[in-house]
N, C-alpha and C positions, 0 to 999 in steps of 0.2 A: 446859943450852940453849945454852951453842956447838956440842955434836958433830949435836942434834940441825938445829938450822942449817945446820950443813953436809952432815947427809944430805937432810936435803930441796933446797940446790942443784943435789947431784949427779943429784939423783933429774927434778927441772926445765930439767937440762942434758942427760938421760939422752933424754927427749922431746921435747927440741928438733934435737936430732941422729938422730929414726928422724922428726919431721917434713923434715927438710932432703933427707936419701935417695928418702923415698918422693914427693918433687915429682921428684927426676930422675930415675924408673926410667921406663918406660914404661905406659901404661897395659895392664891382663890383657885378653887377646880372651881368646871362648870357645875351644875346639879347633874343628875343622872335622869336619863331620857328614858321611858318605860314603851316599847315598841311593841303595843299589844296583838297587831297581825303578826307580827314574830311566833306569838307561842303557838298558836293552830298551824303553822308552814311545819311540814318535814325538814330539815338539815336537807341543805342542797349539794346535791351531787356536784362534784370536779371533775373539773372536764372530762378526767383521763379517763370516769367513768360514764357520765353523758355520751360521749365519741367514742367509745370500743366496739371497734371490727364484732360485725356476727350478735351483737347480741339481741336478740329477736323482739319486735315491738309489739308488747302487751294486745292481747283480738279485742276488738269490745267484746262485749258481751253482753249489755243490757241494750235497750231504748232508752229516747230521752223520759217516761213514765217509771226506767229502770225495772223492765221485765223481763228475765232472760228471753235473750236474741232464739228461735229459730233451733234446733241443731246447736246448740252451744255445747252439749257435753260431749259429741263427738269434734270438736276441733282439733285437731291437730293428726286424727285417724287417717289412714291408707283407705281411700276408698270416696273421700270427704274432699269437699271445697268450699273455702270461707269467703263468701261473696265481695267483691270491693268494689269500690266506687267506680261508675261506670256501668260495670256490669250488665246484661238481660240475659234471660236465658238461655238463647239465639249465641251469644256468644261466649256464653261458659260452653253450650255444648260445643262449639268448635275449638276450644281451647283442650276440653276431653274427649275430645274423638267420640261424642255421643251424641243424640239424636237428643233434641232442645225435648220433645213431647215424652222422650223416655224418661228423663230428668222430672219435669212436671209429675210423673203417674210415681217416679219412685217416691216422691217426697210428698206426695198428698196435696198439690198446689192448687189450690180453690181457684186461684188469678197470677196465669205467667205473669201478667206486667206491674204483682204486687212481692218487690225482691227486699231486701235492707241488708245494707252494708253489714259485715259480721255474721249475717245470717249463714248455720251451715248449709250442705248442701248432702247429699247424697250424687254422686257421680259413676258410680258400678254397678251393677244389679242387686239384689237384695237377695243373701242367704237363697238358696233351693227357688231359684228363679229363674227360667229359661233367661239364657245372655240374649236381649237383641238382638235381628236380627237382618239385611237391608228388603231381604224377601217378609219381613212380618207388614202386615200395615198399620204403621198407625192411629189411635186411640182420639178420638176427636174429643179434643179439653174445652170445658167452660175457660174461657178469659185468657185466649190463646194470642200470643203476640197480636196485632198486626203488623205487617211488613209496611202499605205501603205507603198508612197513613201517617207515619214523625219519621225524620231519620234518626229517633235514636227511643223506641216503641219502649217501654219497661222496665227504663235506667234503674239500677239500682237507687237506693236515697239511704242518703246516714241522719240517724235517725239516735245515735250517739256520739262521743268526741269523733273528731278528724282520721276518718281509716287512708290505710297505707294508699304510694301513689298506683296506679291504673299500671296491671302493666301487660302481656298481649295484645300493644298499642298496635292498629289497624296499618295498614306500611301505608312506609312515609308517601305524597307525592313526586319530596325533593328527589328520592333514588330514586336516579333514569340517569345511573351509570350505563351508557353506550359501549362500556367492554363488556363481550359476553365475559360469564364468568370462564375459573379454566375447565378442562375437561376434569369430571373425577371419577373414578370405577365406579361402574355401576352396583348393585344391592344384585346378588343371589336369587335367583325367585325360586324360593322355596316356603312353601303353604298360602297362608296367607297374600304371601308374595308377589305368585303366580300372577297376576293378574294378566299381563298381554298390555301395556300401557302405550297408550299412543298417545304423538303432538298432540295439543286441544286447538291448535292454532297454526294457521303457515305464513304467518308475517315473522320477518326475522327477531330477532333473539335483542330486545334494546339494556337491561339488565337484568342481570343473574343474582342468585340468591349470597343473603349475609343476615347472618344470628343478629343484626339488629340492624340496619336500614330495611331492608328487601325480605317477607319471609319465604320467600316465594319467586318465579318470573314473571317478565312485562315483557308480551311480546304485540310488535305493532302491529298496525294493518289501516283497512278503512272499515268507517263507519258503515256496518249492520254486513259486515265481514260473518262466516259463521265459522262460530264458539261450538266444537266438538265433545263429547264426554270420552273423558282419557281412557272408562274401563265402565263395563257392566257396573250396574249399581242403582240405585234408589235416591230419588230428591228428597232432602230433609230438609232444603229450607232453599227456599225462590223470593227476595222481596231486599227490600231497600233498609233493613234495621238495623244496619252495623254500619256505625260510621266511619266513611273512608275507604267504605269497599263499594260503594254506588249500586244500582243493581245487583245484588249475586245473586249464585246459585250455589248452593254444596251439598254434592253427593257423596252419600254413605257409597262403600263399595265390597265391604266386607265388618267383622268385629277389629278390626288394625287399622283400617285404609279412608279416609275421606279426600276427598278433592272441594276447594272453590276455586270456581271461576268471578271475576269480580268486574267491575266498569261499566257492564253488560249496558247498550241502546237495550234492549227487549229481550227479555224470558220469555222460553219456548217452550218452557213444560212448570208443572204444579207438586207441591208438595204430595208424597207415596206415589208418583211416577215410579215405575221402574222407569231405567234407559238402556240402550247399548251403547259400546262402546261403536263412535264412530257418526252418532247423531247430536245433527244440530240441536245443542238445548237454548242455543240465545244468540245474540247478533251482536258486534265488539262496536265499543262505546264509548262515549267519555264519560259517563258519571258518575263526577267526584272526586273526577281524573284531570290534569292540567294537559292530557291529550289524548287522543283514542288508540287504546290498551289496552289486552289483555292482561290484567296479573291472574294468578292461576298459582294455585299451592299444594303442597299436598302434603297431608299431616297424618303422622302416622300415634297413632294413642293419640292424638290431641297435638302429636308437638309439632312444628313446623320444622322439616325436611328439605335437601335441594331438587328440585323435581328434575337435575339434568342424571341424578346417578340412578333415574327410577327411566327416562328417556328412552329411547331409542336415538340412535346418531342420527346428524342427521346434514 
């Protein structure tokens, strides 16, 4: 019994000594871990910096091979346009109020179907050049965009980083507000504004102008109803190359105004053809639309404006 007591006392003493020594030593800390990937990364921006409103998105400046994009030195300058995802030469012409053929000529494009996201294009006449007019015949261009061959010919391709969201989207078929827009005051007729506009179709107004949802007026009708030129002008586009517009005609009336006539069943005029106010240029249809209708736009220097301010009351 005495031997067992001595062994128990000895074990107890060992445990006590171990506890004493562990209390005197420093606590263990894990070994440092080196993040080799962090050395080459810039410091992360704070959430306030990353989401600060009004901060411009840096433009795409080089293609996938690191080569500077055409015209990038003109980025941000007046009279120039940076190509965005989904753009075509025809859409750029519509957005800027210019004939797409003139844009091709001003930028010496060999193939109008090949434009790149981030590329910067001149969209005003070069200094010293005579401004384009509706009566000036367009110069034939090699590689001009084909209208009927594809729904979206010559769409801009992204060769660098992801670009900004597409602006100037086509009119939404969902924008079918059956309540006509409230009457708006007419625009004073002076200079280029004095065109003597007329209504392009005789149907009922089924959707008014809306800056966000509908860039023009929607007019109902039956398939085959006449679509008329709203003023004298020249056809700068006739085809189906702008997604969301179906069979489309664009007329240029002067250096300020364009009109667009969308969703037609048949097109009765050709590009570069002069037309007179009231001339039948198309037949109403439902191409790329949810019903038979005419979508009609007036664009002043490329910007959509409310046609109700220009058309006579009826």
